[in-house]
C-alpha positions in Angstrom: 102.8 82.3 100.5 101.2 81.1 103.5 104.3 81.4 105.5 105.5 85.1 104.5 108.3 85.9 107.2 111.2 87.7 107.6 114.4 85.3 107.5 117.9 85.8 108.7 120.4 86.0 106.1 123.9 84.7 106.1 125.1 88.3 107.4 122.7 87.7 110.4 120.2 90.6 109.3 116.5 89.5 109.5 114.9 90.6 105.8 111.7 89.9 104.0 111.9 86.4 102.5 111.6 87.3 98.9 115.1 89.6 99.2 117.0 86.1 98.6 120.9 86.2 98.7 121.6 88.0 95.3 123.7 91.2 96.5 121.8 93.2 94.0 118.7 92.4 95.3 119.5 92.3 98.8 120.9 96.1 98.6 117.4 97.0 96.8 115.6 95.3 99.5 117.6 97.2 102.1 118.1 100.7 100.8 114.9 101.2 98.3 112.0 99.1 98.5 109.5 100.6 100.7 111.1 103.7 101.2 109.0 106.7 100.5 109.6 108.4 97.0 108.3 111.8 95.8 110.4 112.5 92.9 108.6 112.5 89.8 111.4 111.0 87.7 111.9 108.2 89.9 108.1 107.4 90.1 107.9 107.8 86.4 110.8 105.2 86.1 109.2 102.9 88.3 106.0 103.0 86.7 107.9 102.3 83.6 110.1 99.5 84.8 107.0 97.6 86.3 105.4 97.7 82.9 108.5 96.2 81.5 108.7 93.8 84.2 105.3 92.1 83.3 105.8 88.4 82.6 109.4 88.7 84.0 111.2 88.8 87.4 112.0 92.1 89.2 115.7 90.9 89.4 115.9 90.5 85.8 114.8 94.1 85.3 116.9 95.3 88.1 120.2 93.8 86.6 119.0 95.9 83.3 118.1 98.9 85.2 121.3 101.1 84.4 120.8 100.1 80.6 117.1 101.1 80.8 118.2 104.6 82.4 120.6 105.1 79.4 118.2 104.2 76.9 115.4 106.2 77.9 117.3 109.4 78.7 117.1 108.7 82.6 113.4 108.4 82.3 113.0 112.2 82.1 109.6 112.0 80.8 109.8 115.3 79.4 112.5 114.0 77.0 110.7 110.6 76.7 107.4 112.2 75.7 109.4 113.5 72.5 110.9 110.1 71.3 110.2 109.4 67.8 110.0 106.3 65.5 113.8 106.8 65.3 114.1 106.3 68.9 111.7 103.1 69.0 114.0 101.8 66.2 116.9 102.3 68.4 115.2 101.0 71.2 114.2 97.8 69.5 117.9 97.3 68.8 119.1 97.5 72.3 120.3 94.3 73.6 120.6 95.8 77.2 116.9 96.4 77.6 113.8 94.5 77.2 112.9 94.7 73.5 109.2 94.6 73.5 107.5 97.1 71.0 104.3 97.5 72.8 106.0 98.2 76.2 108.4 100.8 74.7 105.6 102.7 72.9 103.6 102.4 76.0 106.6 104.3 78.0 106.8 106.9 75.2 103.1 107.4 75.5 102.8 107.2 79.3 105.3 110.0 79.4 102.9 112.3 77.8 100.4 111.3 80.2 102.6 112.3 83.1 102.8 115.6 81.6 99.1 115.7 81.9 99.0 114.7 85.5 101.5 117.5 86.4 99.0 119.9 84.6 96.3 118.8 86.5 97.8 117.7 90.0 101.0 119.8 90.1 103.1 116.7 90.0 103.2 112.9 89.5 103.8 112.7 93.2 100.7 114.7 94.1 98.7 112.0 92.0 100.1 108.9 93.1 100.4 109.7 96.8 96.6 110.2 97.0 96.1 106.5 96.6 98.4 105.6 99.6 96.4 103.7 102.1 96.2 104.6 105.8 97.4 101.2 106.8 100.4 101.3 109.2 100.7 97.8 110.8 102.9 95.3 109.3 101.4 92.7 106.8 101.4 89.1 107.9 101.1 88.2 104.1 101.9 90.1 101.0 98.8 91.0 98.9 99.2 91.2 95.1 96.2 93.7 94.7 94.3 96.1 96.9 91.5 98.4 96.5 93.8 101.4 96.1 95.9 99.8 93.6 92.7 98.8 91.5 91.6 102.5 91.9 94.8 103.8 90.6 94.9 101.4 88.0 91.3 102.2 86.8 92.2 105.8 86.8 95.2 105.7 85.0 93.8 103.2 82.3 90.9 106.1 82.1 93.7 108.7 81.5 95.1 106.5 78.5 98.2 105.0 80.6 99.2 101.6 79.4 100.7 98.6 81.5 99.2 99.6 84.7 97.2 96.9 85.8 96.1 96.7 89.5 98.8 94.1 90.4 101.6 96.4 88.6 100.4 99.4 90.6 100.3 97.5 93.8 104.0 96.4 93.3 104.7 100.1 92.3 103.1 101.3 95.7 105.1 98.8 97.5 108.4 99.8 95.8 107.7 103.6 96.3 106.7 103.3 99.8 103.1 104.2 99.4 102.8 101.5 101.8 105.5 99.8 104.1 105.1 96.1 103.4 108.4 94.9 105.0 107.2 92.0 107.0 107.3 91.8 110.8 110.7 90.8 112.2 112.3 92.6 108.9 115.2 94.5 110.2 114.6 97.4 107.4 110.8 97.7 108.3 111.6 100.3 111.0 114.1 102.3 108.8 111.1 102.6 106.0 108.8 103.7 108.5 111.0 106.4 109.9 111.7 107.5 106.5 107.8 107.7 105.9 107.4 109.5 109.0 109.8 112.3 108.3 108.1 112.6 105.2 104.8 113.3 107.0 105.7 114.4 110.4 103.0 114.3 113.1 
């Protein structure tokens, strides 16, 4: 959009325009999106759900997130990596999630690749955060792809990950706080920035 701005909502709080008015989405914008995450399970969950989102809206996935968590063992990748054909059949019959065989199989396979990252880098967090850009100033327009997301995507694909394209990876980076893309004037931007400062004190 050419006019990517923070807009004042009905509650008088200025937010990024994309947050809209759905209470679930507003809460996600205010308490999760852009706040730094270093927990490996949460990072794997988001990597997985971003893959499931392909072709859908994030709000659709957000509404199903609790169902996904139940279906995928809380996204404990150590457990997911051990899922069998029986689990795949169970998931394909679960109306509470997105029943896409390719995405289900990719999530299970990616769980094994997450274990490989831990073996090499110590944690999923240590791996993904090395792609965090230095940019600190608020964006005037939200990009859909960056050099960092392209590099992460290319490297993950080389490691055998699936559904990790550069656009998907930038959405992941935005959501997990590797960048703070809350727009100028958004009341949440400063909160997210303070959380990042607490993670990386000067």
